[in-house]
ZADO-734880 format. One line per 2 residues: number of its first residue (from 1); their letters; for each residue x, y, z of N, C-alpha, C. Coordinates in steps of 0.02 Angstrom, whole numbers. Layout:
NUM) A) X:Y:Z:X:Y:Z:X:Y:Z | ...
This chain:
1) XX) -1218:-524:986:-1250:-589:978:-1206:-640:943 | -1151:-615:911:-1104:-663:884:-1093:-656:809
3) XX) -1043:-692:785:-1024:-690:714:-1075:-725:671 | -1088:-695:613:-1132:-724:564:-1101:-716:495
5) XX) -1127:-753:445:-1099:-752:378:-1156:-743:328 | -1148:-695:283:-1202:-679:236:-1209:-734:185
7) XX) -1271:-754:172:-1286:-804:121:-1290:-770:53 | -1311:-807:3:-1314:-782:-66:-1385:-791:-92
9) XX) -1433:-753:-64:-1504:-766:-82:-1521:-752:-154 | -1484:-707:-187:-1499:-690:-256:-1459:-733:-306
11) XX) -1413:-774:-281:-1371:-816:-323:-1332:-776:-375 | -1310:-717:-354:-1267:-675:-397:-1208:-645:-360
13) XX) -1201:-666:-296:-1144:-644:-257:-1156:-582:-215 | -1214:-548:-222:-1225:-485:-188:-1292:-483:-152
15) XX) -1293:-449:-95:-1355:-434:-59:-1354:-360:-40 | -1409:-325:-56:-1415:-255:-38:-1444:-249:32
17) XX) -1408:-214:76:-1430:-203:144:-1438:-127:155 | -1466:-109:212:-1480:-39:228:-1427:-12:275
19) XX) -1387:37:253:-1336:65:297:-1366:101:357 | -1329:103:411:-1349:139:471:-1364:212:453
21) XX) -1421:238:476:-1439:307:462:-1483:317:401 | -1497:263:365:-1540:266:305:-1603:226:319
23) XX) -1659:251:296:-1723:217:306:-1732:162:253 | -1756:103:274:-1768:49:226:-1811:69:167
25) XX) -1862:110:179:-1907:131:124:-1870:173:72 | -1819:210:95:-1781:251:48:-1738:207:2
27) XX) -1710:153:31:-1671:106:-10:-1716:69:-58 | -1776:53:-36:-1824:19:-81:-1840:64:-141
29) XX) -1846:129:-129:-1860:175:-184:-1800:193:-225 | -1740:188:-195:-1678:206:-230:-1623:158:-207
31) XX) -1616:102:-242:-1566:51:-221:-1495:78:-215 | -1480:134:-248:-1412:162:-243:-1396:185:-173
33) XX) -1447:195:-131:-1436:215:-62:-1416:156:-19 | -1425:96:-45:-1408:36:-8:-1334:20:-11
35) XX) -1315:-30:28:-1246:-55:30:-1246:-126:5 | -1208:-140:-47:-1203:-208:-74:-1147:-245:-40
37) XX) -1163:-301:-9:-1114:-342:25:-1107:-409:-10 | -1045:-436:-12:-1033:-499:-48:-1050:-560:-7
39) XX) -1067:-612:-41:-1079:-677:-11:-1020:-697:34 | -1036:-725:92:-988:-753:140:-955:-699:184
41) XX) -973:-635:176:-943:-584:218:-960:-598:291 | -912:-586:335:-922:-598:406:-947:-534:440
43) XX) -999:-542:481:-1027:-485:517:-1037:-504:590 | -1048:-452:631:-1065:-462:701:-1138:-444:709
45) XX) -1180:-493:724:-1252:-481:732:-1263:-446:799 | -1293:-386:797:-1301:-345:856:-1369:-356:888
47) XX) -1422:-356:848:-1489:-367:875:-1538:-383:819 | -1594:-412:837:-1650:-425:792:-1710:-388:818
49) XX) -1741:-347:776:-1796:-305:798:-1844:-291:740 | -1908:-302:752:-1960:-287:703:-1945:-318:634
51) XX) -1923:-380:635:-1912:-417:573:-1849:-397:535 | -1805:-360:568:-1742:-340:536:-1684:-361:581
53) XX) -1628:-377:549:-1567:-395:586:-1515:-339:578 | -1489:-317:634:-1441:-262:636:-1372:-290:651
55) XX) -1322:-267:612:-1256:-297:618:-1202:-247:600 | -1140:-266:615:-1081:-227:595:-1036:-272:553
57) XX) -1012:-244:497:-969:-282:452:-900:-289:483 | -872:-349:480:-809:-364:514:-749:-370:468
59) XX) -760:-368:402:-703:-378:356:-719:-346:289 | -667:-343:246:-675:-316:179:-675:-241:178
61) XX) -693:-212:120:-690:-140:111:-742:-103:151 | -795:-138:174:-847:-106:215:-838:-119:289
63) XX) -780:-143:309:-767:-159:379:-783:-100:424 | -819:-114:479:-836:-62:527:-904:-30:516
65) XX) -931:-37:456:-996:-7:442:-1052:-47:474 | -1103:-10:497:-1162:-42:526:-1219:-39:475
67) XX) -1260:-91:475:-1315:-96:426:-1367:-143:453 | -1422:-151:416:-1473:-198:435:-1505:-228:373
69) XX) -1537:-285:382:-1569:-319:326:-1633:-351:350 | -1685:-349:308:-1748:-378:325:-1744:-454:322
71) XX) -1776:-488:369:-1778:-560:367:-1821:-583:308 | -1812:-644:285:-1846:-665:224:-1921:-676:237
73) XX) -1957:-693:184:-2030:-697:187:-2054:-748:238 | -2012:-797:254:-2032:-849:302:-2005:-836:371
75) XX) -1978:-775:381:-1951:-758:447:-1881:-785:459 | -1851:-812:407:-1783:-838:412:-1730:-785:402
77) XX) -1669:-803:415:-1614:-754:413:-1570:-764:352 | -1544:-708:326:-1494:-711:274:-1424:-716:304
79) XX) -1421:-715:371:-1358:-719:407:-1357:-785:445 | -1308:-827:430:-1305:-893:462:-1246:-895:511
81) XX) -1253:-937:562:-1198:-942:611:-1146:-995:591 | -1163:-1035:540:-1114:-1084:515:-1060:-1048:475
83) XX) -997:-1059:493:-941:-1027:458:-931:-1061:391 | -951:-1026:338:-946:-1053:270:-881:-1035:236
85) XX) -836:-1001:272:-772:-981:243:-723:-1039:242 | -676:-1036:194:-626:-1088:185:-556:-1057:185
87) XX) -507:-1099:174:-437:-1075:173:-425:-1031:112 | -368:-997:113:-351:-950:59:-352:-984:-9
89) XX) -380:-949:-58:-381:-974:-126:-315:-961:-161 | -299:-1003:-209:-238:-994:-248:-255:-996:-322
91) XX) -238:-943:-357:-247:-939:-429:-180:-927:-462 | -171:-953:-522:-109:-942:-560:-128:-918:-630
93) XX) -90:-869:-654:-101:-843:-721:-36:-844:-759 | -36:-876:-818:20:-873:-864:4:-820:-916
95) XX) 41:-765:-916:27:-711:-963:39:-733:-1035 | 95:-766:-1047:114:-786:-1115:68:-839:-1143
97) XX) 50:-889:-1102:7:-943:-1126:-67:-925:-1121 | -83:-870:-1088:-153:-850:-1077:-192:-907:-1044
99) XX) -164:-930:-988:-195:-985:-951:-204:-966:-878 | -261:-986:-850:-276:-973:-780:-296:-1039:-746
101) XX) -271:-1048:-686:-291:-1104:-643:-320:-1076:-579 | -373:-1107:-553:-397:-1089:-486:-406:-1153:-446
103) XX) -376:-1154:-387:-375:-1216:-348:-343:-1271:-390 | -379:-1326:-397:-355:-1382:-438:-385:-1382:-508
105) XX) -420:-1329:-526:-455:-1326:-590:-416:-1286:-642 | -417:-1309:-704:-384:-1272:-758:-340:-1317:-801
107) XX) -309:-1287:-851:-308:-1215:-865:-370:-1192:-903 | -384:-1126:-893:-439:-1093:-928:-412:-1030:-963
109) XX) -452:-1004:-1008:-431:-948:-1049:-435:-883:-1011 | -379:-848:-1004:-375:-783:-970:-314:-746:-995
111) XX) -315:-679:-990:-259:-641:-1016:-254:-574:-980 | -201:-536:-996:-192:-469:-970:-164:-426:-1027
113) XX) -186:-364:-1031:-165:-316:-1082:-90:-321:-1095 | -70:-335:-1157:1:-344:-1173:42:-282:-1154
115) XX) 13:-222:-1162:51:-161:-1152:52:-139:-1078 | 9:-169:-1037:5:-150:-967:-17:-210:-926
117) XX) 22:-264:-927:-1:-326:-895:5:-324:-819 | -32:-368:-787:-22:-379:-715:51:-400:-704
119) XX) 87:-367:-659:158:-384:-650:168:-456:-627 | 223:-485:-648:242:-552:-625:252:-549:-549
121) XX) 230:-601:-515:238:-604:-443:175:-629:-410 | 174:-627:-344:117:-650:-304:79:-589:-278
123) XX) 14:-588:-290:-28:-530:-272:-88:-553:-231 | -104:-516:-179:-165:-529:-142:-226:-516:-187
125) XX) -278:-555:-177:-343:-543:-208:-392:-522:-153 | -422:-464:-160:-464:-439:-106:-534:-470:-107
127) XX) -566:-468:-49:-637:-483:-44:-674:-434:-90 | -722:-456:-130:-756:-410:-176:-782:-348:-141
129) XX) -772:-289:-173:-788:-226:-140:-859:-201:-155 | -881:-205:-217:-946:-180:-237:-962:-208:-306
131) XX) -1026:-211:-325:-1043:-235:-392:-1012:-190:-445 | -982:-221:-496:-950:-184:-550:-995:-183:-612
133) XX) -968:-159:-667:-1009:-146:-727:-1046:-209:-751 | -1106:-197:-777:-1150:-250:-800:-1138:-263:-874
135) XX) -1082:-298:-890:-1062:-307:-959:-1082:-375:-988 | -1085:-427:-947:-1092:-495:-973:-1148:-534:-939
137) XX) -1209:-506:-936:-1263:-540:-900:-1281:-607:-930 | -1268:-616:-995:-1284:-680:-1027:-1233:-735:-1011
139) XX) -1176:-716:-983:-1122:-763:-972:-1118:-789:-900 | -1140:-748:-852:-1133:-768:-782:-1177:-726:-737
141) XX) -1210:-759:-690:-1248:-722:-639:-1201:-683:-594 | -1139:-705:-591:-1090:-674:-546:-1046:-623:-583
143) XX) -1067:-601:-642:-1023:-561:-684:-1005:-493:-654 | -1042:-470:-603:-1025:-407:-570:-979:-416:-510
145) XX) -957:-477:-498:-909:-491:-444:-839:-485:-472 | -801:-437:-447:-731:-427:-466:-688:-430:-403
147) XX) -627:-454:-410:-580:-459:-354:-520:-413:-367 | -510:-363:-325:-454:-317:-337:-388:-353:-325
149) XX) -341:-340:-369:-274:-369:-364:-230:-320:-325 | -205:-343:-267:-169:-299:-223:-218:-256:-184
151) XX) -192:-208:-146:-235:-168:-102:-238:-95:-121 | -219:-80:-183:-225:-12:-209:-226:-16:-285
153) XX) -249:37:-316:-251:37:-389:-315:7:-416 | -317:-1:-482:-378:-23:-515:-369:-86:-558
155) XX) -323:-129:-538:-317:-194:-571:-363:-243:-534 | -400:-282:-573:-446:-331:-544:-441:-397:-581
157) XX) -460:-450:-548:-476:-513:-580:-550:-511:-595 | -568:-519:-658:-639:-513:-676:-654:-551:-740
159) XX) -719:-560:-753:-743:-589:-815:-741:-535:-870 | -719:-553:-930:-720:-504:-983:-683:-525:-1046
161) XX) -685:-481:-1095:-651:-493:-1158:-602:-437:-1174 | -603:-383:-1133:-558:-326:-1142:-519:-315:-1078
163) XX) -454:-303:-1084:-412:-291:-1026:-376:-224:-1033 | -375:-187:-977:-334:-126:-973:-283:-133:-918
165) XX) -260:-194:-907:-211:-207:-855:-235:-254:-801 | -295:-281:-810:-324:-328:-762:-306:-400:-782
167) XX) -324:-447:-739:-323:-518:-757:-393:-535:-779 | -402:-545:-843:-468:-549:-874:-483:-621:-896
169) XX) -536:-649:-867:-556:-718:-881:-608:-716:-936 | -592:-743:-994:-636:-738:-1052:-696:-786:-1049
171) XX) -756:-761:-1067:-812:-806:-1078:-814:-833:-1149 | -780:-798:-1194:-772:-818:-1264:-714:-779:-1293
173) XX) -694:-796:-1354:-640:-762:-1388:-669:-709:-1434 | -651:-646:-1425:-681:-593:-1466:-657:-595:-1538
175) XX) -701:-574:-1584:-684:-570:-1654:-698:-499:-1678 | -647:-456:-1679:-657:-386:-1699:-677:-378:-1772
177) XX) -670:-429:-1813:-689:-424:-1883:-764:-429:-1893 | -798:-465:-1849:-869:-476:-1858:-912:-446:-1802
179) XX) -882:-430:-1746:-919:-404:-1689:-905:-330:-1680 | -955:-288:-1691:-946:-216:-1689:-924:-191:-1621
181) XX) -937:-230:-1567:-918:-208:-1501:-842:-200:-1493 | -805:-234:-1537:-733:-234:-1530:-697:-194:-1584
183) XX) -736:-160:-1626:-706:-118:-1677:-668:-60:-1643 | -608:-47:-1665:-568:6:-1636:-527:-14:-1576
185) XX) -540:-73:-1549:-500:-99:-1494:-433:-125:-1520 | -381:-116:-1482:-315:-140:-1503:-308:-214:-1487
187) XX) -262:-246:-1523:-247:-316:-1508:-223:-325:-1437 | -187:-275:-1411:-162:-278:-1343:-219:-280:-1293
189) XX) -270:-239:-1304:-329:-239:-1260:-367:-305:-1262 | -367:-336:-1321:-405:-397:-1331:-364:-460:-1320
191) XX) -299:-452:-1309:-256:-510:-1300:-250:-552:-1362 | -249:-519:-1419:-246:-554:-1484:-180:-540:-1519
193) XX) -154:-588:-1557:-183:-655:-1567:-174:-699:-1506 | -225:-738:-1490:-221:-784:-1434:-179:-844:-1452
195) XX) -143:-872:-1404:-103:-932:-1418:-148:-989:-1442 | -123:-1030:-1485:-160:-1089:-1508:-125:-1152:-1482
197) XX) -163:-1202:-1462:-236:-1201:-1458:-260:-1163:-1397 | -317:-1130:-1402:-345:-1092:-1347:-368:-1138:-1291
199) XX) -358:-1116:-1229:-382:-1154:-1171:-458:-1150:-1168 | -489:-1198:-1134:-563:-1194:-1126:-583:-1131:-1088
201) XX) -645:-1111:-1096:-670:-1052:-1061:-700:-1073:-994 | -679:-1038:-942:-703:-1054:-875:-774:-1029:-866
203) XX) -812:-1061:-823:-877:-1035:-801:-863:-988:-743 | -875:-923:-753:-859:-874:-701:-899:-888:-637
205) XX) -959:-915:-643:-997:-935:-584:-955:-982:-541 | -922:-1030:-572:-883:-1079:-535:-821:-1047:-503
207) XX) -789:-1001:-539:-731:-966:-511:-752:-929:-448 | -809:-894:-451:-833:-855:-394:-854:-899:-336
209) XX) -887:-955:-352:-908:-1000:-298:-848:-1031:-262 | -793:-1039:-300:-730:-1062:-269:-699:-1008:-226
211) XX) -695:-947:-253:-653:-895:-224:-687:-854:-170 | -752:-840:-177:-785:-795:-129:-785:-820:-57
213) XX) -790:-885:-43:-786:-907:27:-715:-910:54 | -664:-903:11:-595:-911:33:-573:-850:75
215) XX) -528:-861:123:-501:-808:164:-427:-820:177 | -388:-767:171:-316:-771:184:-300:-761:258
217) XX) -346:-728:293:-336:-718:365:-315:-647:384 | -314:-601:335:-294:-532:349:-354:-485:353
219) XX) -415:-512:346:-474:-471:348:-487:-433:284 | -445:-443:234:-450:-406:171:-452:-451:110
221) XX) -421:-510:113:-405:-549:53:-439:-617:53 | -457:-639:-8:-483:-707:-17:-427:-756:-33
223) XX) -370:-731:-55:-314:-774:-73:-263:-737:-114 | -227:-774:-156:-174:-743:-195:-179:-763:-269
225) XX) -154:-718:-311:-147:-730:-382:-72:-732:-397 | -49:-788:-422:21:-796:-439:29:-788:-514
227) XX) 66:-738:-535:73:-721:-606:142:-740:-630 | 144:-778:-685:208:-794:-716:207:-768:-788
229) X) 265:-762:-818:268:-735:-886:248:-787:-937
């Protein structure tokens, strides 16, 4: 029936759909049986039947998988035929200055673990693969949206205050002296001491709204992260 693009009905970047071979009632009872797909993912709509839309994922880490989703309460679709995707996104990270730019916006406060930083160079940023840890619900509705850096390994661009080798966009500057959550963490993990004056803190919602619709054209990536020292 043609290409469609997933909307963002929950305004958090993710929609849970029912994988092929799984009953919708089972996913309702156990959401872990569902498949979480990111906003703007491209799918091939196969058929509409009994108030559900059946499709195959055309890109990202779930490419090739078949699934279905219930139409909304008004009989409308979460899959639109309007192509909401845009050109490849470009982000830049200065490790030394702890500054991040996305598109024409920035600089904002971001860093990478001093002892294991993201390597200098240009890296693909992947289409989000799955919801990640629920660490910062008070800071962003999109806080579970992470973008893998490159196509292997466990480095990501994400919201956070602790880095183990990722590109970490801070919602605030941690204070290990007064905040028990950071006791025992090394300065390297926390990116401290931060350069002065500190850059403003980005709204992670805005970063995701910029980056999630972007596509590089390889079926895997939203754009690139350019890292300088």
